[in-house]
Backbone as XML, in Angstrom:
<?xml version="1.0"?>
<chain id="A" units="angstrom">
  <residue number="1" name="MET">
    <atom name="N" x="11.813" y="5.402" z="14.853"/>
    <atom name="CA" x="12.158" y="4.030" z="14.587"/>
    <atom name="C" x="13.010" y="3.518" z="15.744"/>
  </residue>
  <residue number="2" name="THR">
    <atom name="N" x="12.739" y="2.281" z="16.137"/>
    <atom name="CA" x="13.521" y="1.670" z="17.206"/>
    <atom name="C" x="14.392" y="0.563" z="16.634"/>
  </residue>
  <residue number="3" name="GLU">
    <atom name="N" x="15.276" y="0.046" z="17.465"/>
    <atom name="CA" x="16.132" y="-1.048" z="16.999"/>
    <atom name="C" x="15.326" y="-2.318" z="16.737"/>
  </residue>
  <residue number="4" name="ASN">
    <atom name="N" x="14.095" y="-2.393" z="17.248"/>
    <atom name="CA" x="13.234" y="-3.550" z="17.021"/>
    <atom name="C" x="12.419" y="-3.437" z="15.736"/>
  </residue>
  <residue number="5" name="THR">
    <atom name="N" x="12.482" y="-2.290" z="15.063"/>
    <atom name="CA" x="11.747" y="-2.112" z="13.818"/>
    <atom name="C" x="12.445" y="-2.915" z="12.720"/>
  </residue>
  <residue number="6" name="PRO">
    <atom name="N" x="11.723" y="-3.857" z="12.101"/>
    <atom name="CA" x="12.372" y="-4.703" z="11.089"/>
    <atom name="C" x="12.631" y="-3.951" z="9.788"/>
  </residue>
  <residue number="7" name="ASN">
    <atom name="N" x="13.597" y="-4.443" z="9.017"/>
    <atom name="CA" x="13.795" y="-3.927" z="7.671"/>
    <atom name="C" x="12.633" y="-4.409" z="6.814"/>
  </residue>
  <residue number="8" name="PRO">
    <atom name="N" x="12.128" y="-3.570" z="5.925"/>
    <atom name="CA" x="10.990" y="-3.988" z="5.112"/>
    <atom name="C" x="11.384" y="-5.066" z="4.112"/>
  </residue>
  <residue number="9" name="GLU">
    <atom name="N" x="10.499" y="-6.046" z="3.950"/>
    <atom name="CA" x="10.693" y="-7.089" z="2.958"/>
    <atom name="C" x="9.391" y="-7.293" z="2.204"/>
  </residue>
  <residue number="10" name="LYS">
    <atom name="N" x="9.509" y="-7.711" z="0.960"/>
    <atom name="CA" x="8.344" y="-7.934" z="0.116"/>
    <atom name="C" x="7.324" y="-8.814" z="0.845"/>
  </residue>
  <residue number="11" name="ALA">
    <atom name="N" x="6.067" y="-8.397" z="0.778"/>
    <atom name="CA" x="4.907" y="-9.095" z="1.349"/>
    <atom name="C" x="4.717" y="-8.866" z="2.839"/>
  </residue>
  <residue number="12" name="ASP">
    <atom name="N" x="5.585" y="-8.088" z="3.501"/>
    <atom name="CA" x="5.330" y="-7.737" z="4.900"/>
    <atom name="C" x="4.010" y="-6.978" z="4.972"/>
  </residue>
  <residue number="13" name="GLN">
    <atom name="N" x="3.191" y="-7.297" z="5.960"/>
    <atom name="CA" x="1.880" y="-6.651" z="6.100"/>
    <atom name="C" x="1.760" y="-6.041" z="7.487"/>
  </residue>
  <residue number="14" name="TYR">
    <atom name="N" x="1.212" y="-4.834" z="7.535"/>
    <atom name="CA" x="1.051" y="-4.096" z="8.787"/>
    <atom name="C" x="-0.397" y="-3.620" z="8.921"/>
  </residue>
  <residue number="15" name="ARG">
    <atom name="N" x="-0.929" y="-3.643" z="10.143"/>
    <atom name="CA" x="-2.268" y="-3.126" z="10.411"/>
    <atom name="C" x="-2.123" y="-1.931" z="11.352"/>
  </residue>
  <residue number="16" name="PHE">
    <atom name="N" x="-2.893" y="-0.879" z="11.075"/>
    <atom name="CA" x="-2.854" y="0.346" z="11.862"/>
    <atom name="C" x="-4.136" y="0.494" z="12.671"/>
  </residue>
  <residue number="17" name="VAL">
    <atom name="N" x="-4.076" y="1.325" z="13.721"/>
    <atom name="CA" x="-5.221" y="1.488" z="14.618"/>
    <atom name="C" x="-6.447" y="2.062" z="13.923"/>
  </residue>
  <residue number="18" name="ASP">
    <atom name="N" x="-6.260" y="2.770" z="12.792"/>
    <atom name="CA" x="-7.417" y="3.321" z="12.079"/>
    <atom name="C" x="-8.064" y="2.312" z="11.137"/>
  </residue>
  <residue number="19" name="GLY">
    <atom name="N" x="-7.584" y="1.061" z="11.153"/>
    <atom name="CA" x="-8.167" y="0.019" z="10.333"/>
    <atom name="C" x="-7.501" y="-0.175" z="8.984"/>
  </residue>
  <residue number="20" name="THR">
    <atom name="N" x="-6.510" y="0.644" z="8.656"/>
    <atom name="CA" x="-5.840" y="0.480" z="7.374"/>
    <atom name="C" x="-4.843" y="-0.672" z="7.446"/>
  </residue>
  <residue number="21" name="THR">
    <atom name="N" x="-4.571" y="-1.249" z="6.298"/>
    <atom name="CA" x="-3.582" y="-2.310" z="6.157"/>
    <atom name="C" x="-2.578" y="-1.850" z="5.120"/>
  </residue>
  <residue number="22" name="GLU">
    <atom name="N" x="-1.288" y="-2.031" z="5.408"/>
    <atom name="CA" x="-0.246" y="-1.653" z="4.454"/>
    <atom name="C" x="0.621" y="-2.870" z="4.169"/>
  </residue>
  <residue number="23" name="VAL">
    <atom name="N" x="0.902" y="-3.101" z="2.878"/>
    <atom name="CA" x="1.678" y="-4.254" z="2.455"/>
    <atom name="C" x="2.873" y="-3.772" z="1.633"/>
  </residue>
  <residue number="24" name="VAL">
    <atom name="N" x="4.053" y="-4.321" z="1.932"/>
    <atom name="CA" x="5.250" y="-3.995" z="1.165"/>
    <atom name="C" x="5.179" y="-4.747" z="-0.161"/>
  </residue>
  <residue number="25" name="PHE">
    <atom name="N" x="5.253" y="-4.008" z="-1.249"/>
    <atom name="CA" x="5.172" y="-4.568" z="-2.590"/>
    <atom name="C" x="6.563" y="-4.846" z="-3.151"/>
  </residue>
  <residue number="26" name="ALA">
    <atom name="N" x="7.515" y="-3.951" z="-2.898"/>
    <atom name="CA" x="8.874" y="-4.134" z="-3.406"/>
    <atom name="C" x="9.847" y="-3.296" z="-2.585"/>
  </residue>
  <residue number="27" name="VAL">
    <atom name="N" x="11.086" y="-3.786" z="-2.486"/>
    <atom name="CA" x="12.184" y="-3.045" z="-1.860"/>
    <atom name="C" x="13.351" y="-3.112" z="-2.833"/>
  </residue>
  <residue number="28" name="GLU">
    <atom name="N" x="13.723" y="-1.960" z="-3.388"/>
    <atom name="CA" x="14.826" y="-1.903" z="-4.345"/>
    <atom name="C" x="15.611" y="-0.613" z="-4.159"/>
  </residue>
  <residue number="29" name="GLU">
    <atom name="N" x="16.925" y="-0.735" z="-4.190"/>
    <atom name="CA" x="17.821" y="0.416" z="-4.133"/>
    <atom name="C" x="17.496" y="1.364" z="-2.976"/>
  </residue>
  <residue number="30" name="GLY">
    <atom name="N" x="17.152" y="0.792" z="-1.830"/>
    <atom name="CA" x="16.862" y="1.594" z="-0.655"/>
    <atom name="C" x="15.479" y="2.211" z="-0.621"/>
  </residue>
  <residue number="31" name="ARG">
    <atom name="N" x="14.679" y="1.977" z="-1.646"/>
    <atom name="CA" x="13.316" y="2.521" z="-1.706"/>
    <atom name="C" x="12.323" y="1.418" z="-1.384"/>
  </residue>
  <residue number="32" name="VAL">
    <atom name="N" x="11.184" y="1.798" z="-0.811"/>
    <atom name="CA" x="10.156" y="0.845" z="-0.427"/>
    <atom name="C" x="8.849" y="1.239" z="-1.096"/>
  </residue>
  <residue number="33" name="LEU">
    <atom name="N" x="8.266" y="0.301" z="-1.852"/>
    <atom name="CA" x="6.975" y="0.524" z="-2.496"/>
    <atom name="C" x="5.934" y="-0.275" z="-1.736"/>
  </residue>
  <residue number="34" name="THR">
    <atom name="N" x="4.879" y="0.404" z="-1.274"/>
    <atom name="CA" x="3.813" y="-0.264" z="-0.538"/>
    <atom name="C" x="2.470" y="0.056" z="-1.166"/>
  </residue>
  <residue number="35" name="PHE">
    <atom name="N" x="1.471" y="-0.693" z="-0.769"/>
    <atom name="CA" x="0.109" y="-0.293" z="-1.059"/>
    <atom name="C" x="-0.661" y="-0.364" z="0.242"/>
  </residue>
  <residue number="36" name="ARG">
    <atom name="N" x="-1.648" y="0.491" z="0.359"/>
    <atom name="CA" x="-2.415" y="0.594" z="1.591"/>
    <atom name="C" x="-3.893" y="0.438" z="1.280"/>
  </residue>
  <residue number="37" name="GLU">
    <atom name="N" x="-4.570" y="-0.350" z="2.089"/>
    <atom name="CA" x="-6.003" y="-0.543" z="1.949"/>
    <atom name="C" x="-6.700" y="0.136" z="3.120"/>
  </residue>
  <residue number="38" name="TYR">
    <atom name="N" x="-7.686" y="0.959" z="2.806"/>
    <atom name="CA" x="-8.448" y="1.667" z="3.820"/>
    <atom name="C" x="-9.762" y="0.935" z="4.066"/>
  </residue>
  <residue number="39" name="PRO">
    <atom name="N" x="-10.252" y="0.926" z="5.303"/>
    <atom name="CA" x="-11.480" y="0.191" z="5.604"/>
    <atom name="C" x="-12.735" y="0.831" z="5.006"/>
  </residue>
  <residue number="40" name="ASP">
    <atom name="N" x="-12.646" y="2.121" z="4.664"/>
    <atom name="CA" x="-13.804" y="2.797" z="4.074"/>
    <atom name="C" x="-13.352" y="4.124" z="3.449"/>
  </residue>
  <residue number="41" name="VAL">
    <atom name="N" x="-14.236" y="4.731" z="2.689"/>
    <atom name="CA" x="-13.923" y="5.966" z="1.958"/>
    <atom name="C" x="-13.632" y="7.115" z="2.920"/>
  </residue>
  <residue number="42" name="ASP">
    <atom name="N" x="-14.364" y="7.200" z="4.023"/>
    <atom name="CA" x="-14.137" y="8.299" z="4.970"/>
    <atom name="C" x="-12.735" y="8.252" z="5.574"/>
  </residue>
  <residue number="43" name="THR">
    <atom name="N" x="-12.257" y="7.058" z="5.917"/>
    <atom name="CA" x="-10.897" y="6.932" z="6.466"/>
    <atom name="C" x="-9.870" y="7.344" z="5.419"/>
  </residue>
  <residue number="44" name="PHE">
    <atom name="N" x="-10.093" y="6.959" z="4.168"/>
    <atom name="CA" x="-9.205" y="7.384" z="3.078"/>
    <atom name="C" x="-9.190" y="8.907" z="2.967"/>
  </residue>
  <residue number="45" name="ARG">
    <atom name="N" x="-10.353" y="9.523" z="2.945"/>
    <atom name="CA" x="-10.432" y="10.985" z="2.812"/>
    <atom name="C" x="-9.718" y="11.694" z="3.959"/>
  </residue>
  <residue number="46" name="GLN">
    <atom name="N" x="-9.874" y="11.184" z="5.173"/>
    <atom name="CA" x="-9.196" y="11.795" z="6.322"/>
    <atom name="C" x="-7.680" y="11.711" z="6.151"/>
  </residue>
  <residue number="47" name="ALA">
    <atom name="N" x="-7.188" y="10.573" z="5.691"/>
    <atom name="CA" x="-5.745" y="10.406" z="5.498"/>
    <atom name="C" x="-5.232" y="11.341" z="4.409"/>
  </residue>
  <residue number="48" name="MET">
    <atom name="N" x="-6.021" y="11.572" z="3.375"/>
    <atom name="CA" x="-5.594" y="12.392" z="2.246"/>
    <atom name="C" x="-5.619" y="13.889" z="2.544"/>
  </residue>
  <residue number="49" name="GLU">
    <atom name="N" x="-6.221" y="14.270" z="3.655"/>
    <atom name="CA" x="-6.244" y="15.691" z="4.028"/>
    <atom name="C" x="-4.837" y="16.244" z="4.247"/>
  </residue>
  <residue number="50" name="VAL">
    <atom name="N" x="-3.881" y="15.383" z="4.573"/>
    <atom name="CA" x="-2.503" y="15.845" z="4.795"/>
    <atom name="C" x="-1.618" y="15.594" z="3.583"/>
  </residue>
  <residue number="51" name="GLY">
    <atom name="N" x="-2.171" y="14.983" z="2.540"/>
    <atom name="CA" x="-1.410" y="14.715" z="1.322"/>
    <atom name="C" x="-1.713" y="15.737" z="0.247"/>
  </residue>
  <residue number="52" name="GLU">
    <atom name="N" x="-0.938" y="15.690" z="-0.813"/>
    <atom name="CA" x="-1.146" y="16.583" z="-1.950"/>
    <atom name="C" x="-1.339" y="15.737" z="-3.202"/>
  </residue>
  <residue number="53" name="TYR">
    <atom name="N" x="-2.458" y="15.897" z="-3.870"/>
    <atom name="CA" x="-2.778" y="15.128" z="-5.068"/>
    <atom name="C" x="-1.805" y="15.500" z="-6.181"/>
  </residue>
  <residue number="54" name="GLU">
    <atom name="N" x="-1.207" y="14.483" z="-6.831"/>
    <atom name="CA" x="-0.229" y="14.720" z="-7.886"/>
    <atom name="C" x="-0.654" y="14.153" z="-9.228"/>
  </residue>
  <residue number="55" name="GLY">
    <atom name="N" x="-1.893" y="13.752" z="-9.375"/>
    <atom name="CA" x="-2.354" y="13.214" z="-10.646"/>
    <atom name="C" x="-2.351" y="11.699" z="-10.658"/>
  </residue>
  <residue number="56" name="VAL">
    <atom name="N" x="-2.349" y="11.129" z="-11.858"/>
    <atom name="CA" x="-2.457" y="9.686" z="-12.043"/>
    <atom name="C" x="-1.075" y="9.089" z="-12.307"/>
  </residue>
  <residue number="57" name="ASN">
    <atom name="N" x="-0.764" y="7.988" z="-11.635"/>
    <atom name="CA" x="0.473" y="7.255" z="-11.877"/>
    <atom name="C" x="0.201" y="6.285" z="-13.016"/>
  </residue>
  <residue number="58" name="LEU">
    <atom name="N" x="0.787" y="6.536" z="-14.183"/>
    <atom name="CA" x="0.497" y="5.742" z="-15.374"/>
    <atom name="C" x="0.947" y="4.288" z="-15.235"/>
  </residue>
  <residue number="59" name="GLY">
    <atom name="N" x="2.027" y="4.037" z="-14.520"/>
    <atom name="CA" x="2.478" y="2.663" z="-14.304"/>
    <atom name="C" x="1.447" y="1.840" z="-13.560"/>
  </residue>
  <residue number="60" name="VAL">
    <atom name="N" x="0.835" y="2.423" z="-12.563"/>
    <atom name="CA" x="-0.203" y="1.733" z="-11.802"/>
    <atom name="C" x="-1.487" y="1.641" z="-12.615"/>
  </residue>
  <residue number="61" name="LYS">
    <atom name="N" x="-1.819" y="2.688" z="-13.336"/>
    <atom name="CA" x="-3.050" y="2.684" z="-14.127"/>
    <atom name="C" x="-3.053" y="1.549" z="-15.151"/>
  </residue>
  <residue number="62" name="GLU">
    <atom name="N" x="-1.877" y="1.191" z="-15.671"/>
    <atom name="CA" x="-1.776" y="0.150" z="-16.689"/>
    <atom name="C" x="-1.802" y="-1.268" z="-16.123"/>
  </residue>
  <residue number="63" name="LEU">
    <atom name="N" x="-1.721" y="-1.417" z="-14.800"/>
    <atom name="CA" x="-1.800" y="-2.748" z="-14.198"/>
    <atom name="C" x="-3.196" y="-3.327" z="-14.396"/>
  </residue>
  <residue number="64" name="PRO">
    <atom name="N" x="-3.303" y="-4.651" z="-14.501"/>
    <atom name="CA" x="-4.632" y="-5.253" z="-14.642"/>
    <atom name="C" x="-5.462" y="-5.053" z="-13.379"/>
  </residue>
  <residue number="65" name="GLY">
    <atom name="N" x="-6.761" y="-5.113" z="-13.526"/>
    <atom name="CA" x="-7.663" y="-4.968" z="-12.392"/>
    <atom name="C" x="-7.670" y="-6.209" z="-11.511"/>
  </residue>
  <residue number="66" name="LEU">
    <atom name="N" x="-8.368" y="-6.134" z="-10.396"/>
    <atom name="CA" x="-8.428" y="-7.243" z="-9.447"/>
    <atom name="C" x="-8.943" y="-8.527" z="-10.074"/>
  </residue>
  <residue number="67" name="GLU">
    <atom name="N" x="-9.833" y="-8.405" z="-11.058"/>
    <atom name="CA" x="-10.402" y="-9.602" z="-11.688"/>
    <atom name="C" x="-9.325" y="-10.475" z="-12.340"/>
  </residue>
  <residue number="68" name="ALA">
    <atom name="N" x="-8.208" y="-9.900" z="-12.722"/>
    <atom name="CA" x="-7.129" y="-10.662" z="-13.333"/>
    <atom name="C" x="-6.475" y="-11.613" z="-12.328"/>
  </residue>
  <residue number="69" name="PHE">
    <atom name="N" x="-6.648" y="-11.361" z="-11.052"/>
    <atom name="CA" x="-6.002" y="-12.157" z="-10.015"/>
    <atom name="C" x="-6.969" y="-13.048" z="-9.245"/>
  </residue>
  <residue number="70" name="GLN">
    <atom name="N" x="-8.242" y="-12.970" z="-9.516"/>
    <atom name="CA" x="-9.249" y="-13.703" z="-8.724"/>
    <atom name="C" x="-9.129" y="-15.209" z="-8.839"/>
  </residue>
  <residue number="71" name="ASP">
    <atom name="N" x="-8.686" y="-15.741" z="-9.962"/>
    <atom name="CA" x="-8.626" y="-17.185" z="-10.152"/>
    <atom name="C" x="-7.269" y="-17.782" z="-9.800"/>
  </residue>
  <residue number="72" name="LEU">
    <atom name="N" x="-6.363" y="-16.976" z="-9.283"/>
    <atom name="CA" x="-5.042" y="-17.498" z="-8.910"/>
    <atom name="C" x="-5.163" y="-18.388" z="-7.677"/>
  </residue>
  <residue number="73" name="ASP">
    <atom name="N" x="-4.538" y="-19.525" z="-7.702"/>
    <atom name="CA" x="-4.550" y="-20.452" z="-6.579"/>
    <atom name="C" x="-3.259" y="-20.258" z="-5.802"/>
  </residue>
  <residue number="74" name="ILE">
    <atom name="N" x="-3.292" y="-19.330" z="-4.858"/>
    <atom name="CA" x="-2.083" y="-18.982" z="-4.094"/>
    <atom name="C" x="-2.138" y="-19.622" z="-2.728"/>
  </residue>
</chain>
């Protein structure tokens, strides 16, 4: 991290050279919650090779699907 690296704020969006996009969802108590979108399944699988699967996050599973947000006029 450099002195030019900004502090994360809600809705900050970053693009990576592998085509992924990461968006800050929340910043609370020094923790940062993000979500990342991969350009395709193969890129996701490559990224997950260094991760360890921990099961299903029930809080996220209970969120409504994308269709719940399609008609929002933002």
